[in-house]
N, CA, C, O and the ligand as a Tripos MOL2 file, in Angstrom:
@<TRIPOS>MOLECULE
protein
  269   267    68     0     0
PROTEIN
NO_CHARGES

@<TRIPOS>ATOM
      1 N          -7.5150   51.2320  -74.9080 N.3       1 MET1
      2 CA         -8.3690   52.2070  -75.1320 C.3       1 MET1
      3 C          -9.9350   52.0880  -74.8420 C.2       1 MET1
      4 O         -10.5030   51.0610  -75.2130 O.2       1 MET1
      5 N         -10.5430   52.9330  -74.2990 N.am      2 ALA2
      6 CA        -12.0140   52.6500  -73.9780 C.3       2 ALA2
      7 C         -12.7970   53.1130  -75.1700 C.2       2 ALA2
      8 O         -12.6320   54.1930  -75.7380 O.2       2 ALA2
      9 N         -13.6830   52.1690  -75.4970 N.am      3 THR3
     10 CA        -14.6070   52.5310  -76.7210 C.3       3 THR3
     11 C         -16.0400   52.2310  -76.3520 C.2       3 THR3
     12 O         -16.8880   52.2690  -77.2430 O.2       3 THR3
     13 N         -16.4130   51.9090  -74.9960 N.am      4 GLY4
     14 CA        -17.8500   51.8310  -74.6460 C.3       4 GLY4
     15 C         -18.4380   53.0180  -74.4730 C.2       4 GLY4
     16 O         -17.8500   53.9950  -74.0090 O.2       4 GLY4
     17 N         -19.7790   53.0040  -74.8810 N.am      5 LYS5
     18 CA        -20.4370   54.3600  -74.8540 C.3       5 LYS5
     19 C         -21.5110   54.1840  -73.6590 C.2       5 LYS5
     20 O         -21.9940   53.0840  -73.3890 O.2       5 LYS5
     21 N         -21.8600   55.4520  -72.9230 N.am      6 CYS6
     22 CA        -22.7830   55.6990  -71.9810 C.3       6 CYS6
     23 C         -24.2240   55.4560  -72.5910 C.2       6 CYS6
     24 O         -24.5220   56.0430  -73.6310 O.2       6 CYS6
     25 N         -25.0870   54.6420  -72.0000 N.am      7 PRO7
     26 CA        -26.3800   54.3910  -72.7580 C.3       7 PRO7
     27 C         -27.3070   55.7180  -72.5000 C.2       7 PRO7
     28 O         -28.4120   55.7330  -73.0420 O.2       7 PRO7
     29 N         -26.9360   56.7470  -71.7580 N.am      8 LYS8
     30 CA        -27.7460   57.7320  -71.6580 C.3       8 LYS8
     31 C         -27.1830   58.9450  -72.5170 C.2       8 LYS8
     32 O         -27.9100   59.3280  -73.4330 O.2       8 LYS8
     33 N         -26.0570   59.5460  -72.3390 N.am      9 CYS9
     34 CA        -25.3970   60.6690  -72.9860 C.3       9 CYS9
     35 C         -24.6810   60.0020  -74.1740 C.2       9 CYS9
     36 O         -24.3750   60.8370  -75.0250 O.2       9 CYS9
     37 N         -24.3380   58.7920  -74.4680 N.am     10 GLU10
     38 CA        -23.9110   58.3360  -75.6240 C.3      10 GLU10
     39 C         -22.3040   58.7570  -75.9060 C.2      10 GLU10
     40 O         -21.7830   58.5420  -77.0000 O.2      10 GLU10
     41 N         -21.6460   59.3280  -74.8830 N.am     11 LYS11
     42 CA        -20.3940   59.7860  -74.9620 C.3      11 LYS11
     43 C         -19.6450   58.5320  -74.6960 C.2      11 LYS11
     44 O         -20.1590   57.6770  -73.9750 O.2      11 LYS11
     45 N         -18.3530   58.3350  -75.2740 N.am     12 ILE12
     46 CA        -17.4630   57.2740  -74.8890 C.3      12 ILE12
     47 C         -16.8980   57.5480  -73.5140 C.2      12 ILE12
     48 O         -16.3830   58.6350  -73.2510 O.2      12 ILE12
     49 N         -16.9990   56.4840  -72.5660 N.am     13 VAL13
     50 CA        -16.7240   56.5110  -71.1950 C.3      13 VAL13
     51 C         -15.2110   56.0900  -71.0240 C.2      13 VAL13
     52 O         -14.8200   54.9330  -71.1800 O.2      13 VAL13
     53 N         -14.3810   57.1900  -70.6740 N.am     14 PRO14
     54 CA        -12.8010   56.9270  -70.7270 C.3      14 PRO14
     55 C         -12.4000   56.3530  -69.4710 C.2      14 PRO14
     56 O         -11.2970   55.8180  -69.3610 O.2      14 PRO14
     57 N         -13.3160   56.4340  -68.3940 N.am     15 HIS15
     58 CA        -13.1960   55.9450  -67.0170 C.3      15 HIS15
     59 C         -14.4790   56.1390  -66.2930 C.2      15 HIS15
     60 O         -15.3420   56.9950  -66.4890 O.2      15 HIS15
     61 N         -14.4330   55.0430  -65.2950 N.am     16 LEU16
     62 CA        -15.8520   55.0960  -64.5060 C.3      16 LEU16
     63 C         -15.6250   56.1670  -63.2770 C.2      16 LEU16
     64 O         -14.4640   56.4770  -63.0080 O.2      16 LEU16
     65 N         -16.4620   56.6050  -62.6980 N.am     17 ARG17
     66 CA        -16.5330   57.3130  -61.4770 C.3      17 ARG17
     67 C         -17.1010   56.4030  -60.3000 C.2      17 ARG17
     68 O         -18.2960   56.1110  -60.2580 O.2      17 ARG17
     69 N         -16.3010   56.0260  -59.4700 N.am     18 LEU18
     70 CA        -16.7620   55.2570  -58.3720 C.3      18 LEU18
     71 C         -17.3810   55.9960  -57.2270 C.2      18 LEU18
     72 O         -16.8300   57.0190  -56.8220 O.2      18 LEU18
     73 N         -18.5550   55.5300  -56.6380 N.am     19 GLU19
     74 CA        -19.0550   56.2480  -55.4570 C.3      19 GLU19
     75 C         -19.4750   55.1200  -54.4310 C.2      19 GLU19
     76 O         -20.0490   54.0750  -54.7370 O.2      19 GLU19
     77 N         -19.1180   55.4820  -53.2460 N.am     20 GLY20
     78 CA        -19.4560   54.5050  -52.1630 C.3      20 GLY20
     79 C         -20.8200   55.0450  -51.4430 C.2      20 GLY20
     80 O         -21.0510   56.2030  -51.0950 O.2      20 GLY20
     81 N         -21.6440   53.9240  -51.3130 N.am     21 LEU21
     82 CA        -22.9340   54.2050  -50.6180 C.3      21 LEU21
     83 C         -23.3800   52.8440  -49.8860 C.2      21 LEU21
     84 O         -22.8490   51.7510  -50.0840 O.2      21 LEU21
     85 N         -24.4360   53.0960  -49.0120 N.am     22 ASP22
     86 CA        -25.0110   51.9750  -48.2970 C.3      22 ASP22
     87 C         -26.1120   51.2500  -49.1050 C.2      22 ASP22
     88 O         -26.9860   51.8200  -49.7570 O.2      22 ASP22
     89 N         -25.9450   49.8700  -48.9700 N.am     23 ALA23
     90 CA        -27.0190   49.1760  -49.6390 C.3      23 ALA23
     91 C         -27.9330   48.6150  -48.5010 C.2      23 ALA23
     92 O         -27.3780   47.8490  -47.7130 O.2      23 ALA23
     93 N         -29.0890   48.8540  -48.3310 N.am     24 ASN24
     94 CA        -29.8050   48.4350  -47.1880 C.3      24 ASN24
     95 C         -30.9200   47.4710  -47.5840 C.2      24 ASN24
     96 O         -31.6520   47.5980  -48.5650 O.2      24 ASN24
     97 N         -30.9470   46.4250  -46.6250 N.am     25 VAL25
     98 CA        -32.1690   45.3970  -46.7820 C.3      25 VAL25
     99 C         -33.4610   46.1210  -46.4910 C.2      25 VAL25
    100 O         -33.5550   46.9770  -45.6110 O.2      25 VAL25
    101 N         -34.4520   45.7350  -47.2700 N.am     26 ALA26
    102 CA        -35.7990   46.2060  -46.8560 C.3      26 ALA26
    103 C         -36.2240   45.8730  -45.4070 C.2      26 ALA26
    104 O         -35.7690   44.9000  -44.8060 O.2      26 ALA26
    105 N         -37.0790   46.6940  -44.9060 N.am     27 PHE27
    106 CA        -37.5120   46.6260  -43.5800 C.3      27 PHE27
    107 C         -36.5950   46.4490  -42.4630 C.2      27 PHE27
    108 O         -36.8710   45.7730  -41.4720 O.2      27 PHE27
    109 N         -35.2960   47.1850  -42.6750 N.am     28 GLY28
    110 CA        -34.2910   47.4500  -41.5650 C.3      28 GLY28
    111 C         -33.4660   46.2720  -41.1240 C.2      28 GLY28
    112 O         -32.9000   46.3250  -40.0320 O.2      28 GLY28
    113 N         -33.3570   45.2050  -41.9020 N.am     29 ALA29
    114 CA        -32.6730   44.1330  -41.5860 C.3      29 ALA29
    115 C         -31.2730   44.0700  -41.7370 C.2      29 ALA29
    116 O         -30.6580   43.0030  -41.7620 O.2      29 ALA29
    117 N         -30.6780   45.3350  -41.8520 N.am     30 GLY30
    118 CA        -29.1790   45.4350  -42.0520 C.3      30 GLY30
    119 C         -28.7510   45.9430  -43.3790 C.2      30 GLY30
    120 O         -29.5500   46.5140  -44.1210 O.2      30 GLY30
    121 N         -27.5400   45.7530  -43.6850 N.am     31 GLY31
    122 CA        -27.0110   46.1040  -45.1730 C.3      31 GLY31
    123 C         -25.5060   46.0890  -45.3320 C.2      31 GLY31
    124 O         -24.7660   45.7650  -44.4030 O.2      31 GLY31
    125 N         -25.1190   46.4040  -46.3900 N.am     32 TRP32
    126 CA        -23.5820   46.2610  -46.6020 C.3      32 TRP32
    127 C         -23.1570   47.5710  -47.2620 C.2      32 TRP32
    128 O         -23.9490   48.3870  -47.7330 O.2      32 TRP32
    129 N         -22.0000   47.6750  -47.2510 N.am     33 LYS33
    130 CA        -21.3530   48.9370  -48.0500 C.3      33 LYS33
    131 C         -21.3230   48.4620  -49.6400 C.2      33 LYS33
    132 O         -21.0550   47.3280  -50.0350 O.2      33 LYS33
    133 N         -21.6180   49.4510  -50.3380 N.am     34 ALA34
    134 CA        -21.8150   49.2160  -51.8830 C.3      34 ALA34
    135 C         -21.1140   50.3410  -52.6320 C.2      34 ALA34
    136 O         -20.9540   51.4730  -52.1760 O.2      34 ALA34
    137 N         -20.7660   49.9740  -53.6690 N.am     35 ILE35
    138 CA        -20.2680   50.9670  -54.8100 C.3      35 ILE35
    139 C         -21.1740   51.1150  -55.9420 C.2      35 ILE35
    140 O         -21.9330   50.1900  -56.2320 O.2      35 ILE35
    141 N         -21.1560   52.2280  -56.6200 N.am     36 THR36
    142 CA        -21.7190   52.2860  -57.9670 C.3      36 THR36
    143 C         -20.5650   52.7650  -58.8740 C.2      36 THR36
    144 O         -19.6070   53.4230  -58.4670 O.2      36 THR36
    145 N         -20.7560   52.3690  -60.1260 N.am     37 LEU37
    146 CA        -19.8350   52.8500  -61.1590 C.3      37 LEU37
    147 C         -20.5280   53.6990  -62.0690 C.2      37 LEU37
    148 O         -21.4150   53.2050  -62.7650 O.2      37 LEU37
    149 N         -20.2010   55.1000  -62.1740 N.am     38 CYS38
    150 CA        -21.0830   56.1720  -62.8580 C.3      38 CYS38
    151 C         -20.2880   56.5720  -64.1030 C.2      38 CYS38
    152 O         -19.0630   56.4720  -64.1850 O.2      38 CYS38
    153 N         -21.0630   57.0150  -65.0260 N.am     39 CYS39
    154 CA        -20.6520   57.7000  -66.1870 C.3      39 CYS39
    155 C         -20.1000   59.1630  -65.6810 C.2      39 CYS39
    156 O         -20.9030   59.9340  -65.1550 O.2      39 CYS39
    157 N         -18.7360   59.5360  -65.8420 N.am     40 PRO40
    158 CA        -18.0220   60.7480  -65.4700 C.3      40 PRO40
    159 C         -18.7710   62.0880  -66.0400 C.2      40 PRO40
    160 O         -18.5340   63.1800  -65.5250 O.2      40 PRO40
    161 N         -19.6170   61.9590  -67.0470 N.am     41 PHE41
    162 CA        -20.1310   63.0680  -67.7950 C.3      41 PHE41
    163 C         -21.5770   63.3270  -67.1810 C.2      41 PHE41
    164 O         -21.8770   64.4430  -66.7570 O.2      41 PHE41
    165 N         -22.5020   62.2040  -67.1490 N.am     42 CYS42
    166 CA        -23.9950   62.5530  -66.8180 C.3      42 CYS42
    167 C         -24.2410   61.7880  -65.5630 C.2      42 CYS42
    168 O         -25.3610   61.8870  -65.0620 O.2      42 CYS42
    169 N         -23.3070   61.0060  -64.9650 N.am     43 SER43
    170 CA        -23.6210   60.4670  -63.5410 C.3      43 SER43
    171 C         -24.5700   59.3960  -63.5610 C.2      43 SER43
    172 O         -25.0450   58.9720  -62.5070 O.2      43 SER43
    173 N         -24.9240   58.8660  -64.8200 N.am     44 THR44
    174 CA        -25.8660   57.6150  -64.7190 C.3      44 THR44
    175 C         -24.9930   56.3910  -64.3280 C.2      44 THR44
    176 O         -23.8960   56.0560  -64.7750 O.2      44 THR44
    177 N         -25.7540   55.8220  -63.3940 N.am     45 ILE45
    178 CA        -25.0660   54.5370  -62.8100 C.3      45 ILE45
    179 C         -25.2360   53.3560  -63.8230 C.2      45 ILE45
    180 O         -26.2960   52.8930  -64.2460 O.2      45 ILE45
    181 N         -23.8810   52.9480  -64.1370 N.am     46 LEU46
    182 CA        -23.6050   51.9050  -65.2480 C.3      46 LEU46
    183 C         -23.6130   50.5710  -64.5410 C.2      46 LEU46
    184 O         -23.9500   49.5420  -65.1280 O.2      46 LEU46
    185 N         -23.2540   50.5940  -63.3290 N.am     47 SER47
    186 CA        -23.1220   49.3300  -62.5320 C.3      47 SER47
    187 C         -23.1390   49.4610  -61.1070 C.2      47 SER47
    188 O         -22.7040   50.5020  -60.6160 O.2      47 SER47
    189 N         -23.6340   48.4410  -60.2920 N.am     48 ALA48
    190 CA        -23.5090   48.7160  -58.7430 C.3      48 ALA48
    191 C         -23.2500   47.3580  -58.3580 C.2      48 ALA48
    192 O         -23.6050   46.3820  -59.0180 O.2      48 ALA48
    193 N         -22.5280   47.3130  -57.1090 N.am     49 ALA49
    194 CA        -22.1380   45.9440  -56.4050 C.3      49 ALA49
    195 C         -21.8190   46.2110  -54.9280 C.2      49 ALA49
    196 O         -21.6270   47.2940  -54.3760 O.2      49 ALA49
    197 N         -21.8070   45.0750  -54.4610 N.am     50 ILE50
    198 CA        -21.2910   45.2820  -52.8890 C.3      50 ILE50
    199 C         -19.7370   45.6090  -53.0040 C.2      50 ILE50
    200 O         -18.9910   45.0650  -53.8190 O.2      50 ILE50
    201 N         -19.3430   46.5880  -52.0620 N.am     51 ASP51
    202 CA        -18.0200   46.9150  -52.0820 C.3      51 ASP51
    203 C         -17.1220   45.9270  -51.6820 C.2      51 ASP51
    204 O         -17.1600   45.5080  -50.5250 O.2      51 ASP51
    205 N         -16.2420   45.4610  -52.5740 N.am     52 PRO52
    206 CA        -15.4770   44.4140  -52.4500 C.3      52 PRO52
    207 C         -14.3310   44.4630  -51.4940 C.2      52 PRO52
    208 O         -13.8880   43.4780  -50.9040 O.2      52 PRO52
    209 N         -13.8200   45.8560  -51.3710 N.am     53 ILE53
    210 CA        -12.8410   46.2690  -50.2680 C.3      53 ILE53
    211 C         -13.5240   45.9820  -48.7430 C.2      53 ILE53
    212 O         -12.9370   45.3460  -47.8670 O.2      53 ILE53
    213 N         -14.6270   46.4630  -48.6200 N.am     54 ALA54
    214 CA        -15.1920   46.2850  -47.2930 C.3      54 ALA54
    215 C         -15.5820   44.7210  -47.0180 C.2      54 ALA54
    216 O         -15.6680   44.2600  -45.8800 O.2      54 ALA54
    217 N         -15.7680   44.0980  -48.0030 N.am     55 VAL55
    218 CA        -16.1550   42.7290  -47.8890 C.3      55 VAL55
    219 C         -14.8290   41.9630  -47.4540 C.2      55 VAL55
    220 O         -14.9000   41.0870  -46.5920 O.2      55 VAL55
    221 N         -13.7030   42.2750  -48.0150 N.am     56 LYS56
    222 CA        -12.4810   41.9340  -47.7810 C.3      56 LYS56
    223 C         -12.0180   42.1170  -46.2080 C.2      56 LYS56
    224 O         -11.5030   41.2970  -45.4480 O.2      56 LYS56
    225 N         -12.3530   43.3520  -46.0190 N.am     57 ALA57
    226 CA        -12.0870   43.6900  -44.5590 C.3      57 ALA57
    227 C         -12.7720   42.9790  -43.5190 C.2      57 ALA57
    228 O         -12.2200   42.5990  -42.4870 O.2      57 ALA57
    229 N         -13.9650   42.8060  -43.7980 N.am     58 ASP58
    230 CA        -14.8700   41.9610  -42.9810 C.3      58 ASP58
    231 C         -14.3290   40.6130  -42.6170 C.2      58 ASP58
    232 O         -14.2500   40.1730  -41.4700 O.2      58 ASP58
    233 N         -13.9150   39.9190  -43.8730 N.am     59 ILE59
    234 CA        -13.3980   38.5770  -43.7890 C.3      59 ILE59
    235 C         -12.1740   38.5120  -42.8420 C.2      59 ILE59
    236 O         -12.0210   37.7340  -41.9000 O.2      59 ILE59
    237 N         -11.3410   39.4700  -43.2700 N.am     60 VAL60
    238 CA        -10.0440   39.4950  -42.5050 C.3      60 VAL60
    239 C         -10.2880   39.7580  -40.9440 C.2      60 VAL60
    240 O          -9.6040   39.1240  -40.1410 O.2      60 VAL60
    241 N         -11.1970   40.6310  -40.5130 N.am     61 ASN61
    242 CA        -11.5550   40.7540  -39.2570 C.3      61 ASN61
    243 C         -12.2040   39.5030  -38.5230 C.2      61 ASN61
    244 O         -11.9450   39.0770  -37.3970 O.2      61 ASN61
    245 N         -13.0590   39.0560  -39.3990 N.am     62 ALA62
    246 CA        -13.5580   37.7350  -38.8600 C.3      62 ALA62
    247 C         -12.5990   36.6170  -38.5460 C.2      62 ALA62
    248 O         -12.7790   35.9000  -37.5620 O.2      62 ALA62
    249 N         -11.5660   36.4550  -39.3810 N.am     63 ILE63
    250 CA        -10.5240   35.4380  -39.2580 C.3      63 ILE63
    251 C          -9.6760   35.8300  -37.9450 C.2      63 ILE63
    252 O          -9.3350   35.0040  -37.0990 O.2      63 ILE63
    253 N          -9.3810   37.2190  -37.8940 N.am     64 LYS64
    254 CA         -8.5050   37.6380  -36.7750 C.3      64 LYS64
    255 C          -9.2500   37.2590  -35.6200 C.2      64 LYS64
    256 O          -8.5540   36.6890  -34.7800 O.2      64 LYS64
    257 N         -10.5310   37.4090  -35.2980 N.am     65 LYS65
    258 CA        -11.2950   37.1320  -34.1460 C.3      65 LYS65
    259 C         -11.1910   35.6900  -33.8530 C.2      65 LYS65
    260 O         -11.0930   35.3980  -32.6610 O.2      65 LYS65
    261 N         -11.1940   34.6730  -34.7750 N.am     66 LYS66
    262 CA        -11.1400   33.1680  -34.4850 C.3      66 LYS66
    263 C          -9.7460   32.9480  -34.0730 C.2      66 LYS66
    264 O          -9.5980   32.1430  -33.1540 O.2      66 LYS66
    265 N          -8.5280   33.5850  -34.6410 N.am     67 GLY67
    266 CA         -7.3470   33.2040  -34.3670 C.3      67 GLY67
    267 C          -6.9110   33.7560  -32.8080 C.2      67 GLY67
    268 O          -5.8000   33.4930  -32.3480 O.2      67 GLY67
    269 ZN        -23.2280   59.5290  -69.6520 Zn       68 ZN68
@<TRIPOS>BOND
     1     1     2 1
     2     2     3 1
     3     3     4 2
     4     3     5 am
     5     5     6 1
     6     6     7 1
     7     7     8 2
     8     7     9 am
     9     9    10 1
    10    10    11 1
    11    11    12 2
    12    11    13 am
    13    13    14 1
    14    14    15 1
    15    15    16 2
    16    15    17 am
    17    17    18 1
    18    18    19 1
    19    19    20 2
    20    19    21 am
    21    21    22 1
    22    22    23 1
    23    23    24 2
    24    23    25 am
    25    25    26 1
    26    26    27 1
    27    27    28 2
    28    27    29 am
    29    29    30 1
    30    30    31 1
    31    31    32 2
    32    31    33 am
    33    33    34 1
    34    34    35 1
    35    35    36 2
    36    35    37 am
    37    37    38 1
    38    38    39 1
    39    39    40 2
    40    39    41 am
    41    41    42 1
    42    42    43 1
    43    43    44 2
    44    43    45 am
    45    45    46 1
    46    46    47 1
    47    47    48 2
    48    47    49 am
    49    49    50 1
    50    50    51 1
    51    51    52 2
    52    51    53 am
    53    53    54 1
    54    54    55 1
    55    55    56 2
    56    55    57 am
    57    57    58 1
    58    58    59 1
    59    59    60 2
    60    59    61 am
    61    61    62 1
    62    62    63 1
    63    63    64 2
    64    63    65 am
    65    65    66 1
    66    66    67 1
    67    67    68 2
    68    67    69 am
    69    69    70 1
    70    70    71 1
    71    71    72 2
    72    71    73 am
    73    73    74 1
    74    74    75 1
    75    75    76 2
    76    75    77 am
    77    77    78 1
    78    78    79 1
    79    79    80 2
    80    79    81 am
    81    81    82 1
    82    82    83 1
    83    83    84 2
    84    83    85 am
    85    85    86 1
    86    86    87 1
    87    87    88 2
    88    87    89 am
    89    89    90 1
    90    90    91 1
    91    91    92 2
    92    91    93 am
    93    93    94 1
    94    94    95 1
    95    95    96 2
    96    95    97 am
    97    97    98 1
    98    98    99 1
    99    99   100 2
   100    99   101 am
   101   101   102 1
   102   102   103 1
   103   103   104 2
   104   103   105 am
   105   105   106 1
   106   106   107 1
   107   107   108 2
   108   107   109 am
   109   109   110 1
   110   110   111 1
   111   111   112 2
   112   111   113 am
   113   113   114 1
   114   114   115 1
   115   115   116 2
   116   115   117 am
   117   117   118 1
   118   118   119 1
   119   119   120 2
   120   119   121 am
   121   121   122 1
   122   122   123 1
   123   123   124 2
   124   123   125 am
   125   125   126 1
   126   126   127 1
   127   127   128 2
   128   127   129 am
   129   129   130 1
   130   130   131 1
   131   131   132 2
   132   131   133 am
   133   133   134 1
   134   134   135 1
   135   135   136 2
   136   135   137 am
   137   137   138 1
   138   138   139 1
   139   139   140 2
   140   139   141 am
   141   141   142 1
   142   142   143 1
   143   143   144 2
   144   143   145 am
   145   145   146 1
   146   146   147 1
   147   147   148 2
   148   147   149 am
   149   149   150 1
   150   150   151 1
   151   151   152 2
   152   151   153 am
   153   153   154 1
   154   154   155 1
   155   155   156 2
   156   155   157 am
   157   157   158 1
   158   158   159 1
   159   159   160 2
   160   159   161 am
   161   161   162 1
   162   162   163 1
   163   163   164 2
   164   163   165 am
   165   165   166 1
   166   166   167 1
   167   167   168 2
   168   167   169 am
   169   169   170 1
   170   170   171 1
   171   171   172 2
   172   171   173 am
   173   173   174 1
   174   174   175 1
   175   175   176 2
   176   175   177 am
   177   177   178 1
   178   178   179 1
   179   179   180 2
   180   179   181 am
   181   181   182 1
   182   182   183 1
   183   183   184 2
   184   183   185 am
   185   185   186 1
   186   186   187 1
   187   187   188 2
   188   187   189 am
   189   189   190 1
   190   190   191 1
   191   191   192 2
   192   191   193 am
   193   193   194 1
   194   194   195 1
   195   195   196 2
   196   195   197 am
   197   197   198 1
   198   198   199 1
   199   199   200 2
   200   199   201 am
   201   201   202 1
   202   202   203 1
   203   203   204 2
   204   203   205 am
   205   205   206 1
   206   206   207 1
   207   207   208 2
   208   207   209 am
   209   209   210 1
   210   210   211 1
   211   211   212 2
   212   211   213 am
   213   213   214 1
   214   214   215 1
   215   215   216 2
   216   215   217 am
   217   217   218 1
   218   218   219 1
   219   219   220 2
   220   219   221 am
   221   221   222 1
   222   222   223 1
   223   223   224 2
   224   223   225 am
   225   225   226 1
   226   226   227 1
   227   227   228 2
   228   227   229 am
   229   229   230 1
   230   230   231 1
   231   231   232 2
   232   231   233 am
   233   233   234 1
   234   234   235 1
   235   235   236 2
   236   235   237 am
   237   237   238 1
   238   238   239 1
   239   239   240 2
   240   239   241 am
   241   241   242 1
   242   242   243 1
   243   243   244 2
   244   243   245 am
   245   245   246 1
   246   246   247 1
   247   247   248 2
   248   247   249 am
   249   249   250 1
   250   250   251 1
   251   251   252 2
   252   251   253 am
   253   253   254 1
   254   254   255 1
   255   255   256 2
   256   255   257 am
   257   257   258 1
   258   258   259 1
   259   259   260 2
   260   259   261 am
   261   261   262 1
   262   262   263 1
   263   263   264 2
   264   263   265 am
   265   265   266 1
   266   266   267 1
   267   267   268 2
@<TRIPOS>SUBSTRUCTURE
     1 MET1         2 RESIDUE 1 A MET
     2 ALA2         6 RESIDUE 1 A ALA
     3 THR3        10 RESIDUE 1 A THR
     4 GLY4        14 RESIDUE 1 A GLY
     5 LYS5        18 RESIDUE 1 A LYS
     6 CYS6        22 RESIDUE 1 A CYS
     7 PRO7        26 RESIDUE 1 A PRO
     8 LYS8        30 RESIDUE 1 A LYS
     9 CYS9        34 RESIDUE 1 A CYS
    10 GLU10       38 RESIDUE 1 A GLU
    11 LYS11       42 RESIDUE 1 A LYS
    12 ILE12       46 RESIDUE 1 A ILE
    13 VAL13       50 RESIDUE 1 A VAL
    14 PRO14       54 RESIDUE 1 A PRO
    15 HIS15       58 RESIDUE 1 A HIS
    16 LEU16       62 RESIDUE 1 A LEU
    17 ARG17       66 RESIDUE 1 A ARG
    18 LEU18       70 RESIDUE 1 A LEU
    19 GLU19       74 RESIDUE 1 A GLU
    20 GLY20       78 RESIDUE 1 A GLY
    21 LEU21       82 RESIDUE 1 A LEU
    22 ASP22       86 RESIDUE 1 A ASP
    23 ALA23       90 RESIDUE 1 A ALA
    24 ASN24       94 RESIDUE 1 A ASN
    25 VAL25       98 RESIDUE 1 A VAL
    26 ALA26      102 RESIDUE 1 A ALA
    27 PHE27      106 RESIDUE 1 A PHE
    28 GLY28      110 RESIDUE 1 A GLY
    29 ALA29      114 RESIDUE 1 A ALA
    30 GLY30      118 RESIDUE 1 A GLY
    31 GLY31      122 RESIDUE 1 A GLY
    32 TRP32      126 RESIDUE 1 A TRP
    33 LYS33      130 RESIDUE 1 A LYS
    34 ALA34      134 RESIDUE 1 A ALA
    35 ILE35      138 RESIDUE 1 A ILE
    36 THR36      142 RESIDUE 1 A THR
    37 LEU37      146 RESIDUE 1 A LEU
    38 CYS38      150 RESIDUE 1 A CYS
    39 CYS39      154 RESIDUE 1 A CYS
    40 PRO40      158 RESIDUE 1 A PRO
    41 PHE41      162 RESIDUE 1 A PHE
    42 CYS42      166 RESIDUE 1 A CYS
    43 SER43      170 RESIDUE 1 A SER
    44 THR44      174 RESIDUE 1 A THR
    45 ILE45      178 RESIDUE 1 A ILE
    46 LEU46      182 RESIDUE 1 A LEU
    47 SER47      186 RESIDUE 1 A SER
    48 ALA48      190 RESIDUE 1 A ALA
    49 ALA49      194 RESIDUE 1 A ALA
    50 ILE50      198 RESIDUE 1 A ILE
    51 ASP51      202 RESIDUE 1 A ASP
    52 PRO52      206 RESIDUE 1 A PRO
    53 ILE53      210 RESIDUE 1 A ILE
    54 ALA54      214 RESIDUE 1 A ALA
    55 VAL55      218 RESIDUE 1 A VAL
    56 LYS56      222 RESIDUE 1 A LYS
    57 ALA57      226 RESIDUE 1 A ALA
    58 ASP58      230 RESIDUE 1 A ASP
    59 ILE59      234 RESIDUE 1 A ILE
    60 VAL60      238 RESIDUE 1 A VAL
    61 ASN61      242 RESIDUE 1 A ASN
    62 ALA62      246 RESIDUE 1 A ALA
    63 ILE63      250 RESIDUE 1 A ILE
    64 LYS64      254 RESIDUE 1 A LYS
    65 LYS65      258 RESIDUE 1 A LYS
    66 LYS66      262 RESIDUE 1 A LYS
    67 GLY67      266 RESIDUE 1 A GLY
    68 ZN68       269 GROUP 0 **** ****
């Protein structure tokens, strides 16, 4: 059972809302697929990270190319 509270709206967060977006490197040097984990009530971003599923797909494709 979830007991953690959102730091903005102070409601208990029963689940996180996951959103996908691009994380760009400054000055146009490329980027990665990223995710944010948001409060489902007020949409405050509680955490952000590189998309682990996209990273996995990139690794699998790189290995396939070598084989
Ligand atoms: Zn909130």
